[in-house]
VOPAGU-2260 file (C-alpha; in pm, 1 decimal, decimal comma):
REM VOPAGU-2260
SITE   aa  ch    i         X         Y         Z
SITE  MET   A    0   -3018,1   -1210,8   -4641,2
SITE  ASN   A    1   -2895,3   -1552,7   -4522,2
SITE  ARG   A    2   -2833,3   -1648,1   -4158,3
SITE  ALA   A    3   -2454,3   -1590,2   -4174,0
SITE  THR   A    4   -2501,4   -1246,6   -4328,9
SITE  ARG   A    5   -2761,3   -1150,4   -4066,8
SITE  LYS   A    6   -2523,9   -1264,1   -3788,7
SITE  ILE   A    7   -2239,8   -1050,7   -3925,6
SITE  ALA   A    8   -2470,7    -751,5   -3960,4
SITE  PHE   A    9   -2589,8    -797,3   -3600,5
SITE  ILE   A   10   -2230,6    -811,5   -3469,2
SITE  ILE   A   11   -2138,9    -494,6   -3660,4
SITE  ALA   A   12   -2445,9    -317,9   -3522,8
SITE  VAL   A   13   -2354,8    -416,1   -3167,1
SITE  LEU   A   14   -1996,7    -299,5   -3210,1
SITE  PHE   A   15   -2110,3      41,8   -3327,0
SITE  THR   A   16   -2388,7      93,9   -3070,6
SITE  THR   A   17   -2237,4     -48,4   -2750,4
SITE  PRO   A   18   -2006,8     187,3   -2559,2
SITE  VAL   A   19   -1643,9      82,4   -2534,0
SITE  ILE   A   20   -1554,4     -13,9   -2178,4
SITE  ALA   A   21   -1211,2     103,1   -2065,7
SITE  GLN   A   22    -995,7    -140,4   -1870,3
SITE  ASP   A   23    -890,9      56,4   -1562,0
SITE  ASN   A   24    -988,4     375,4   -1383,5
SITE  ASN   A   25    -760,5     674,2   -1438,0
SITE  VAL   A   26    -756,9     932,6   -1157,4
SITE  ASP   A   27    -615,7    1199,0   -1391,9
SITE  ARG   A   28    -882,4    1175,7   -1662,8
SITE  ASP   A   29   -1189,1    1000,0   -1523,1
SITE  ILE   A   30   -1504,2    1163,6   -1384,8
SITE  LEU   A   31   -1804,2    1039,1   -1186,9
SITE  VAL   A   32   -2145,9    1133,0   -1324,1
SITE  THR   A   33   -2468,1    1040,4   -1146,9
SITE  PHE   A   34   -2816,1    1026,6   -1296,7
SITE  ASP   A   35   -3148,6    1014,8   -1113,1
SITE  ASN   A   36   -3248,7     649,1   -1088,5
SITE  GLU   A   37   -3588,9     666,2    -917,9
SITE  GLY   A   38   -3813,9     375,7   -1006,3
SITE  ALA   A   39   -3541,0     124,3   -1084,9
SITE  ARG   A   40   -3612,3    -232,0    -972,7
SITE  SER   A   41   -3395,1    -482,0    -789,6
SITE  GLN   A   42   -3296,8    -771,4   -1011,8
SITE  SER   A   43   -3051,8   -1056,3   -1046,7
SITE  THR   A   44   -2830,5   -1029,6   -1352,2
SITE  ALA   A   45   -2569,0   -1241,0   -1521,5
SITE  ALA   A   46   -2481,4    -983,0   -1784,6
SITE  ALA   A   47   -2127,8    -906,2   -1888,7
SITE  ALA   A   48   -1904,8    -640,5   -1733,8
SITE  PRO   A   49   -1956,9    -403,3   -1572,7
SITE  TYR   A   50   -2256,8    -584,1   -1416,3
SITE  ARG   A   51   -2033,3    -862,0   -1279,9
SITE  ASN   A   52   -2301,1   -1117,6   -1189,3
SITE  ARG   A   53   -2442,4    -939,1    -885,7
SITE  LYS   A   54   -2795,6    -884,2    -762,3
SITE  ARG   A   55   -2839,1    -511,4    -807,0
SITE  TYR   A   56   -3086,1    -240,7    -881,0
SITE  SER   A   57   -3157,6    -213,1   -1252,8
SITE  ILE   A   58   -3097,1     113,6   -1428,9
SITE  ALA   A   59   -3409,8     316,2   -1502,4
SITE  ALA   A   60   -3480,0     366,0   -1872,3
SITE  ALA   A   61   -3449,8     744,2   -1843,0
SITE  ALA   A   62   -3115,7     714,1   -1665,0
SITE  ARG   A   63   -2979,8     483,0   -1935,3
SITE  ARG   A   64   -3098,5     715,5   -2214,5
SITE  ASN   A   65   -2946,5    1017,7   -2043,2
SITE  ALA   A   66   -2620,3     834,5   -1976,8
SITE  ASP   A   67   -2588,4     730,2   -2341,4
SITE  SER   A   68   -2675,5    1073,4   -2477,6
SITE  VAL   A   69   -2434,2    1248,4   -2240,4
SITE  ARG   A   70   -2157,3    1008,1   -2336,5
SITE  GLU   A   71   -2216,0    1063,4   -2707,1
SITE  GLN   A   72   -2264,4    1440,3   -2687,6
SITE  TYR   A   73   -1943,8    1505,2   -2495,8
SITE  GLY   A   74   -1734,8    1231,9   -2657,2
SITE  LEU   A   75   -1675,4    1047,8   -2330,5
SITE  LEU   A   76   -1552,1     691,7   -2288,2
SITE  GLU   A   77   -1758,5     475,0   -2053,5
SITE  VAL   A   78   -1536,8     301,4   -1794,4
SITE  ASP   A   79   -1778,9     150,4   -1544,4
SITE  HIS   A   80   -2115,3     205,1   -1378,4
SITE  TRP   A   81   -2295,2     104,1   -1061,5
SITE  PRO   A   82   -2624,3     181,9    -884,9
SITE  ILE   A   83   -2598,7     375,3    -558,8
SITE  ARG   A   84   -2926,5     270,6    -404,0
SITE  SER   A   85   -2897,6     474,8     -84,7
SITE  LEU   A   86   -2898,2     794,9    -293,6
SITE  SER   A   87   -3141,5     671,1    -565,1
SITE  VAL   A   88   -2886,7     746,7    -835,8
SITE  TYR   A   89   -2692,5     551,2   -1095,6
SITE  CYS   A   90   -2323,2     637,2   -1108,9
SITE  PHE   A   91   -2113,3     623,9   -1426,2
SITE  VAL   A   92   -1736,8     653,8   -1459,1
SITE  TYR   A   93   -1649,6     831,8   -1783,5
SITE  ARG   A   94   -1308,5     912,3   -1928,3
SITE  VAL   A   95   -1245,4    1257,5   -2070,2
SITE  PRO   A   96   -1096,3    1237,3   -2423,4
SITE  PRO   A   97    -720,6    1299,7   -2462,7
SITE  GLY   A   98    -641,0    1666,2   -2505,8
SITE  GLU   A   99    -957,5    1782,0   -2328,8
SITE  ASP   A  100    -934,6    1972,3   -2000,2
SITE  ARG   A  101   -1112,2    1764,1   -1735,4
SITE  ASP   A  102   -1209,7    2064,0   -1521,4
SITE  ALA   A  103   -1360,8    2238,4   -1823,8
SITE  VAL   A  104   -1561,8    1926,6   -1912,4
SITE  ILE   A  105   -1687,9    1900,0   -1553,7
SITE  ALA   A  106   -1793,3    2266,3   -1563,7
SITE  MET   A  107   -1995,7    2204,5   -1881,3
SITE  LEU   A  108   -2159,1    1893,7   -1741,0
SITE  ARG   A  109   -2267,4    2076,3   -1425,6
SITE  SER   A  110   -2496,8    2292,8   -1636,4
SITE  ASP   A  111   -2655,6    1990,5   -1805,9
SITE  GLU   A  112   -3004,6    1931,4   -1661,7
SITE  ARG   A  113   -2989,1    1557,8   -1737,3
SITE  ILE   A  114   -2712,3    1512,5   -1481,4
SITE  GLU   A  115   -2770,9    1477,3   -1108,1
SITE  SER   A  116   -2406,0    1537,3   -1006,2
SITE  VAL   A  117   -2057,9    1534,0   -1155,8
SITE  GLN   A  118   -1709,7    1536,3   -1006,6
SITE  ALA   A  119   -1355,1    1418,6   -1068,1
SITE  LEU   A  120   -1262,8    1061,4    -978,6
SITE  GLN   A  121   -1027,6    1095,7    -683,2
SITE  GLU   A  122    -773,2     871,1    -515,1
SITE  PHE   A  123    -742,1     784,3    -146,5
SITE  GLU   A  124    -471,3     600,8      41,1
SITE  THR   A  125    -430,8     416,0     364,6
SITE  SER   A  126    -188,0     564,3     614,7
SITE  THR   A  127      10,0     276,0     754,3
SITE  ASP   A  128     382,5     233,1     705,3
SITE  ILE   A  129     622,1     -49,4     779,9
SITE  VAL   A  130     862,5      31,4    1062,6
SITE  GLU   A  131    1199,2     -84,8     937,8
SITE  ASN   A  132    1399,0     -17,3    1254,2
SITE  TYR   A  133    1265,4     -47,3    1604,2
SITE  ASP   A  134    1361,0    -145,5    1955,4
SITE  ASP   A  135    1155,4    -461,5    1981,3
SITE  THR   A  136    1130,2    -515,1    2355,1
SITE  TYR   A  137     848,5    -759,3    2432,2
SITE  ALA   A  138     706,3    -533,2    2700,0
SITE  ASN   A  139     613,9    -282,5    2428,2
SITE  LEU   A  140     481,2    -516,3    2160,8
SITE  GLN   A  141     129,8    -386,5    2223,7
SITE  HIS   A  142     186,6     -64,5    2408,7
SITE  GLY   A  143    -155,6      55,7    2291,2
SITE  LEU   A  144    -319,1    -191,8    2528,3
SITE  ALA   A  145    -145,1     -34,2    2825,3
SITE  ILE   A  146    -216,3     322,5    2715,3
SITE  LEU   A  147    -588,0     249,0    2669,7
SITE  GLU   A  148    -595,2      33,6    2987,7
SITE  ILE   A  149    -757,4    -245,8    2791,2
SITE  SER   A  150    -697,1    -518,9    3046,9
SITE  ALA   A  151    -907,4    -327,6    3300,1
SITE  ALA   A  152   -1162,2    -219,2    3035,2
SITE  HIS   A  153   -1221,4    -580,7    2935,0
SITE  ARG   A  154   -1356,1    -653,5    3281,3
SITE  ILE   A  155   -1655,4    -439,5    3184,1
SITE  SER   A  156   -1681,7    -474,7    2806,6
SITE  ARG   A  157   -1532,0    -666,3    2516,0
SITE  GLY   A  158   -1763,2    -519,2    2253,5
SITE  LYS   A  159   -2001,2    -816,2    2236,0
SITE  GLY   A  160   -2291,1    -766,3    1995,0
SITE  VAL   A  161   -2151,8    -444,1    1841,5
SITE  ARG   A  162   -2111,1    -431,1    1462,7
SITE  VAL   A  163   -1802,4    -259,1    1324,1
SITE  ALA   A  164   -1781,7    -207,2     947,3
SITE  ILE   A  165   -1430,5    -166,9     808,8
SITE  VAL   A  166   -1389,1      -3,6     466,2
SITE  ASP   A  167   -1035,0     -94,2     366,9
SITE  SER   A  168    -838,4    -348,3     165,4
SITE  LEU   A  169    -892,2    -721,6     186,3
SITE  ALA   A  170    -789,0    -909,8     500,9
SITE  ASP   A  171    -656,5   -1257,5     569,3
SITE  ALA   A  172    -968,8   -1416,8     716,0
SITE  ASP   A  173    -774,1   -1738,5     779,3
SITE  HIS   A  174    -518,6   -1568,3    1003,5
SITE  GLU   A  175    -499,8   -1740,9    1342,0
SITE  ASP   A  176    -590,2   -1415,8    1518,6
SITE  LEU   A  177    -883,8   -1336,0    1286,0
SITE  GLU   A  178   -1025,7   -1686,5    1263,4
SITE  GLY   A  179   -1401,5   -1654,7    1292,9
SITE  ARG   A  180   -1380,4   -1279,5    1347,5
SITE  LEU   A  181   -1474,7   -1146,4    1000,5
SITE  GLU   A  182   -1843,8   -1227,5     977,9
SITE  ARG   A  183   -1885,2   -1065,2     638,5
SITE  ILE   A  184   -1652,3    -978,4     350,1
SITE  GLU   A  185   -1767,8    -780,2      45,9
SITE  VAL   A  186   -1520,6    -695,3    -231,3
SITE  PHE   A  187   -1543,5    -379,1    -443,0
SITE  SER   A  188   -1178,9    -319,6    -532,6
SITE  LYS   A  189   -1065,9    -345,8    -892,1
SITE  ARG   A  190   -1029,0    -698,2   -1020,8
SITE  ARG   A  191    -737,0    -615,5   -1246,5
SITE  GLU   A  192    -537,0    -449,3    -971,7
SITE  MET   A  193    -317,5    -648,6    -734,6
SITE  ALA   A  194    -513,4    -756,5    -428,3
SITE  ASP   A  195    -389,0    -627,7     -94,8
SITE  ALA   A  196    -458,6    -798,8     236,5
SITE  ASP   A  197    -182,8    -639,6     443,8
SITE  HIS   A  198    -356,4    -318,9     551,2
SITE  GLY   A  199    -700,5    -470,3     605,0
SITE  THR   A  200    -552,9    -751,8     815,8
SITE  ALA   A  201    -364,8    -500,9    1031,1
SITE  ILE   A  202    -668,2    -278,7    1090,6
SITE  ALA   A  203    -902,9    -569,6    1165,0
SITE  SER   A  204    -651,8    -716,3    1411,2
SITE  VAL   A  205    -615,2    -392,8    1608,1
SITE  ILE   A  206    -992,5    -354,8    1633,9
SITE  GLY   A  207   -1089,3    -712,3    1710,8
SITE  ALA   A  208    -819,3    -981,3    1709,5
SITE  ASN   A  209    -904,2   -1291,3    1909,8
SITE  ALA   A  210    -824,8   -1278,5    2281,2
SITE  ASN   A  211    -712,3   -1559,3    2510,5
SITE  ASN   A  212    -629,3   -1794,9    2223,2
SITE  ALA   A  213    -263,0   -1830,1    2326,2
SITE  LYS   A  214    -160,3   -1678,9    1993,8
SITE  GLY   A  215     -47,9   -1341,9    1867,6
SITE  ILE   A  216    -212,9   -1023,4    1987,1
SITE  VAL   A  217    -528,1    -896,9    2160,6
SITE  GLY   A  218    -786,4    -680,8    1984,6
SITE  ILE   A  219    -937,3    -374,6    2151,5
SITE  ALA   A  220   -1287,3    -521,8    2106,7
SITE  PRO   A  221   -1232,5    -899,1    2068,9
SITE  GLU   A  222   -1603,8    -983,0    2083,6
SITE  ALA   A  223   -1732,0    -718,6    1840,1
SITE  SER   A  224   -1872,8    -832,5    1506,1
SITE  LEU   A  225   -1635,9    -727,7    1224,5
SITE  GLU   A  226   -1758,4    -670,3     868,1
SITE  LEU   A  227   -1507,2    -596,3     592,5
SITE  PHE   A  228   -1589,7    -395,9     278,2
SITE  ALA   A  229   -1278,7    -420,8      59,8
SITE  ALA   A  230   -1255,3    -113,1    -163,2
SITE  CYS   A  231    -875,5     -73,2    -178,5
SITE  TRP   A  232    -598,8    -253,5    -362,2
SITE  ALA   A  233    -219,0    -274,0    -354,6
SITE  ASP   A  234      -6,9       2,8    -500,4
SITE  ASP   A  235     301,3    -151,4    -658,8
SITE  GLN   A  236     480,4     183,4    -627,4
SITE  SER   A  237     461,1     200,0    -246,6
SITE  SER   A  238     365,9       5,1      63,5
SITE  LYS   A  239      25,3     173,6      80,5
SITE  ALA   A  240    -311,6      49,8     -37,2
SITE  LEU   A  241    -512,5     274,5    -269,4
SITE  CYS   A  242    -886,0     332,7    -323,4
SITE  ASP   A  243   -1083,7     570,2    -543,0
SITE  SER   A  244   -1412,9     758,3    -530,4
SITE  PHE   A  245   -1598,6     489,7    -724,4
SITE  THR   A  246   -1488,9     183,7    -524,8
SITE  LEU   A  247   -1546,0     366,5    -195,7
SITE  ALA   A  248   -1892,5     480,2    -306,4
SITE  LYS   A  249   -1989,1     121,7    -392,4
SITE  ALA   A  250   -1863,8      -1,7     -55,9
SITE  LEU   A  251   -2041,5     270,5     142,6
SITE  ASP   A  252   -2365,3     210,5     -44,2
SITE  LYS   A  253   -2346,9    -156,8      57,5
SITE  VAL   A  254   -2273,5     -58,4     419,3
SITE  LEU   A  255   -2588,1     155,9     418,6
SITE  GLU   A  256   -2809,2    -142,7     332,6
SITE  ASN   A  257   -2778,5    -250,7     696,5
SITE  PRO   A  258   -2595,9      24,6     887,9
SITE  PRO   A  259   -2359,3     -85,0    1167,1
SITE  GLN   A  260   -2295,5     103,4    1490,1
SITE  ILE   A  261   -1939,6     194,5    1386,6
SITE  LEU   A  262   -1771,8     258,7    1051,1
SITE  ASN   A  263   -1390,2     258,0    1042,1
SITE  MET   A  264   -1223,0     435,3     748,2
SITE  SER   A  265    -848,7     427,3     803,6
SITE  LEU   A  266    -771,0     628,0     491,6
SITE  THR   A  267    -716,8     985,3     375,0
SITE  GLY   A  268    -776,5    1178,8      54,4
SITE  PRO   A  269    -925,6    1492,7    -103,4
SITE  PHE   A  270   -1273,3    1629,0     -35,9
SITE  ASP   A  271   -1522,8    1419,6    -231,9
SITE  PRO   A  272   -1885,8    1539,4    -275,9
SITE  LEU   A  273   -2034,7    1198,5    -359,7
SITE  LEU   A  274   -1870,8    1032,4     -59,0
SITE  VAL   A  275   -1988,3    1318,8     163,0
SITE  ARG   A  276   -2349,2    1244,1      69,7
SITE  LEU   A  277   -2305,5     875,6     153,0
SITE  LEU   A  278   -2131,7     949,8     483,1
SITE  GLN   A  279   -2400,6    1202,7     574,6
SITE  SER   A  280   -2660,3     931,6     515,7
SITE  ALA   A  281   -2466,5     696,0     744,1
SITE  ALA   A  282   -2433,4     957,9    1018,0
SITE  ALA   A  283   -2805,2    1040,2     992,3
SITE  GLN   A  284   -2878,4     674,4    1065,2
SITE  GLY   A  285   -2669,7     680,2    1381,3
SITE  VAL   A  286   -2346,6     532,7    1249,2
SITE  VAL   A  287   -2039,1     660,9    1433,8
SITE  ILE   A  288   -1775,2     719,0    1166,7
SITE  VAL   A  289   -1404,9     705,1    1257,1
SITE  ALA   A  290   -1131,9     813,5    1015,1
SITE  ALA   A  291    -755,7     861,5    1014,6
SITE  ARG   A  292    -619,8    1214,1    1033,7
SITE  PRO   A  293    -311,0    1284,6     820,5
SITE  THR   A  294      14,2    1367,1     995,9
SITE  THR   A  295      67,1    1669,3     770,5
SITE  PRO   A  296    -277,1    1794,0     663,2
SITE  THR   A  297    -317,2    1939,5     313,2
SITE  ASP   A  298    -612,7    1999,9      82,6
SITE  ARG   A  299    -539,1    1661,1     -74,2
SITE  ASN   A  300    -553,8    1444,9     238,9
SITE  ARG   A  301    -786,5    1593,7     503,0
SITE  PHE   A  302   -1094,5    1397,8     399,1
SITE  PRO   A  303   -1297,8    1233,5     550,1
SITE  SER   A  304   -1156,2    1316,8     895,3
SITE  SER   A  305   -1224,2    1688,5     830,7
SITE  LEU   A  306   -1604,0    1639,8     836,2
SITE  ASP   A  307   -1768,4    1761,4    1155,9
SITE  PHE   A  308   -1975,0    1442,2    1187,6
SITE  VAL   A  309   -1666,4    1218,3    1160,7
SITE  ILE   A  310   -1426,7    1139,4    1446,1
SITE  GLY   A  311   -1081,6    1219,4    1308,3
SITE  VAL   A  312    -800,5    1043,0    1493,6
SITE  ALA   A  313    -432,7    1138,9    1503,0
SITE  ASN   A  314    -124,4     963,5    1640,3
SITE  SER   A  315     -58,6    1029,8    2007,0
SITE  GLU   A  316     312,4    1014,3    1933,5
SITE  GLN   A  317     287,1    1289,9    1672,0
SITE  ARG   A  318      79,5    1533,6    1874,1
SITE  ASP   A  319     225,0    1883,9    1882,2
SITE  ASP   A  320     155,3    2203,4    2074,6
SITE  ALA   A  321     -68,7    2330,0    1793,3
SITE  SER   A  322    -319,5    2052,7    1856,5
SITE  ASN   A  323    -646,9    2155,3    2012,6
SITE  ALA   A  324    -625,2    1990,6    2354,5
SITE  SER   A  325   -1000,8    1996,8    2406,9
SITE  GLY   A  326   -1119,7    1892,6    2061,4
SITE  ASP   A  327    -875,1    1653,3    1897,8
SITE  ILE   A  328    -882,7    1277,0    1943,1
SITE  PHE   A  329    -556,0    1087,6    1980,9
SITE  ALA   A  330    -459,3     721,6    2008,2
SITE  PRO   A  331    -140,9     516,2    1969,3
SITE  GLY   A  332     -21,6     489,2    1611,0
SITE  MET   A  333     353,8     429,7    1618,6
SITE  GLN   A  334     523,5      90,6    1624,0
SITE  ILE   A  335     199,3     -97,7    1674,3
SITE  MET   A  336     218,5    -477,0    1669,8
SITE  VAL   A  337     -40,2    -603,8    1419,9
SITE  ALA   A  338    -136,9    -922,6    1240,5
SITE  VAL   A  339     -25,4    -950,9     878,0
SITE  PRO   A  340    -117,9   -1221,2     624,3
SITE  ASN   A  341      -7,6   -1584,4     655,9
SITE  ASN   A  342     -21,7   -1605,1    1036,3
SITE  ALA   A  343     254,5   -1347,4    1074,5
SITE  TYR   A  344     294,4   -1036,0    1289,7
SITE  ASP   A  345     486,2    -715,1    1239,9
SITE  PHE   A  346     515,4    -354,9    1353,8
SITE  ARG   A  347     328,1     -85,0    1161,3
SITE  SER   A  348     286,2     288,2    1211,8
SITE  GLY   A  349      28,4     540,6    1097,1
SITE  SER   A  350    -288,7     721,3    1192,4
SITE  SER   A  351    -478,0     429,9    1036,4
SITE  LEU   A  352    -387,3     230,7    1345,8
SITE  ALA   A  353    -477,3     518,5    1578,3
SITE  ALA   A  354    -823,5     522,9    1417,8
SITE  ALA   A  355    -853,4     145,6    1463,5
SITE  HIS   A  356    -777,3     180,6    1836,8
SITE  VAL   A  357   -1057,2     437,0    1866,2
SITE  SER   A  358   -1309,1     225,7    1670,6
SITE  GLY   A  359   -1239,5     -62,6    1906,6
SITE  ALA   A  360   -1282,0     158,6    2212,9
SITE  ILE   A  361   -1614,7     290,6    2080,5
SITE  ALA   A  362   -1731,8     -69,1    2037,2
SITE  LEU   A  363   -1663,7    -122,2    2409,6
SITE  LEU   A  364   -1883,4     179,6    2485,3
SITE  PHE   A  365   -2168,6      64,3    2260,5
SITE  ALA   A  366   -2171,5    -277,2    2426,9
SITE  VAL   A  367   -2259,2    -121,5    2764,0
SITE  SER   A  368   -2456,0     179,4    2631,7
SITE  PRO   A  369   -2635,0      70,0    2309,6
SITE  GLU   A  370   -2822,3     400,6    2274,1
SITE  ILE   A  371   -2515,6     621,9    2310,0
SITE  THR   A  372   -2509,1     917,2    2067,4
SITE  PHE   A  373   -2230,0    1052,1    1850,3
SITE  ASP   A  374   -2192,0    1362,6    2067,1
SITE  SER   A  375   -2172,1    1153,3    2383,0
SITE  VAL   A  376   -1908,9     926,8    2229,6
SITE  VAL   A  377   -1694,5    1223,9    2131,2
SITE  SER   A  378   -1734,0    1383,7    2474,5
SITE  LEU   A  379   -1635,5    1065,3    2659,1
SITE  LEU   A  380   -1332,2    1007,4    2439,7
SITE  GLN   A  381   -1215,2    1366,3    2479,8
SITE  LYS   A  382   -1262,4    1361,8    2856,2
SITE  SER   A  383   -1081,8    1029,6    2887,6
SITE  GLN   A  384    -771,6    1181,9    2726,7
SITE  PHE   A  385    -730,2    1451,2    2986,8
SITE  ALA   A  386    -893,6    1299,1    3295,9
SITE  GLU   A  387    -546,0    1243,8    3434,6
SITE  ILE   A  388    -198,4    1381,2    3376,7
SITE  ARG   A  389     -15,2    1122,7    3170,0
SITE  ASP   A  390     294,9    1113,5    2955,1
SITE  THR   A  391      91,3    1023,1    2646,7
SITE  VAL   A  392    -219,0    1210,7    2534,9
SITE  SER   A  393    -452,9     937,5    2416,5
SITE  ILE   A  394    -803,0     812,5    2465,9
SITE  ASN   A  395    -835,0     578,5    2763,9
SITE  ALA   A  396   -1094,7     305,3    2711,2
SITE  CYS   A  397   -1110,7     221,2    3082,2
SITE  MET   A  398   -1166,0     585,3    3178,8
SITE  ALA   A  399   -1426,2     635,1    2903,6
SITE  LEU   A  400   -1624,1     334,9    3031,2
SITE  GLN   A  401   -1602,7     464,2    3385,4
SITE  LEU   A  402   -1721,3     808,6    3280,3
SITE  ALA   A  403   -2010,1     648,7    3092,4
SITE  SER   A  404   -2115,0     437,3    3393,9
SITE  PRO   A  405   -1984,7     594,8    3718,1
SITE  ASP   A  406   -2161,3     329,0    3924,6
SITE  ARG   A  407   -1955,6      59,1    3753,6
SITE  PRO   A  408   -1588,6     151,7    3810,1
SITE  CYS   A  409   -1342,4      17,7    3557,4
SITE  ARG   A  410   -1048,1       9,8    3794,7
SITE  LEU   A  411   -1057,3    -243,7    4071,2
SITE  SER   A  412    -722,1    -149,8    4222,3
SITE  ALA   A  413    -467,0     125,0    4218,0
SITE  ASP   A  414    -270,0     -68,4    3961,0
SITE  SER   A  415    -495,8    -120,8    3661,9
SITE  SER   A  416    -235,0    -163,4    3394,4
SITE  ASP   A  417    -191,9    -538,0    3447,3
């Protein structure tokens, strides 16, 4: 056999032995399957997709064999794969063949001893909307600052030294109000999908926009360290950004390499077993997790705010009589002035922004009480909401700081809303 013939034979062999990689995830047909990956080594790789030139844990030989045999046995199409080091598993995205019932395939796979876990690939969305019509009086451009009494709170704390991880879409790191504020940006969203920086910019600006720079707005914790893990992308059918189980799992696994004090997840979606395991690992390491609560809760949008170790935050303006006055957490979420890409500003609404207010307030608490626990944080936030009779039920950062350190009063005068 001459060299040309051998080359053709090699190419044919590769074509028939290498799994076909699909182009995009499909939330209606794709599944996540994890395999035990104990013993895999960390390595640098420049292999083709889906490895994408990253330093990552290699896949254990047994995991690779099991993944290939499962794919072949059940006629699945391999879409993508990624190591989840914090759980010692390797995660594959497979596509169920056309005409096959995805739930039935998942049920079969759950009885397969080679598989560590299996679930449907699910979709999540951010919960921020553009406010088309509003009464834009300058006194109310940042009404959240007044409600949380941030001016007074900043006399005690600005969040210095506290790390806040934001799992969201991309953000405009060059925005005048975020200049130098995003100390780390990791991208896990799909390359082929349209990038979105609108939602991530808005959330980052509420939490930690620059203060006293004679520009734009003031963040709740302007001296906190912000780290962005971009797992969401633009949805060309709406103004929302979308994420899925796989991109969120990759982002959370990266967060867990060096856990921050606070994790902000301004998004909602269905219950997701793989993400629960990652969030449980974060909570066990002392990370305070904050998530947006949906305005109209259903089985498809309660997660992750429904978890008992996550602080779910709802809009103060959408609180109703059915809300549990002693247990729910509220913050401003309507007509919030935020930074948007290209040095612009606009009003946005949604529980995403309420969650961002709370993450910023928690950063203020951590800066003065570094050893504060999850339960203490929740207690202080709840008490701050109802410490006084006010028109708006919302956390009060000034009051929470005062409750945390009674010997260091937040208010220096009767009028603390300056």
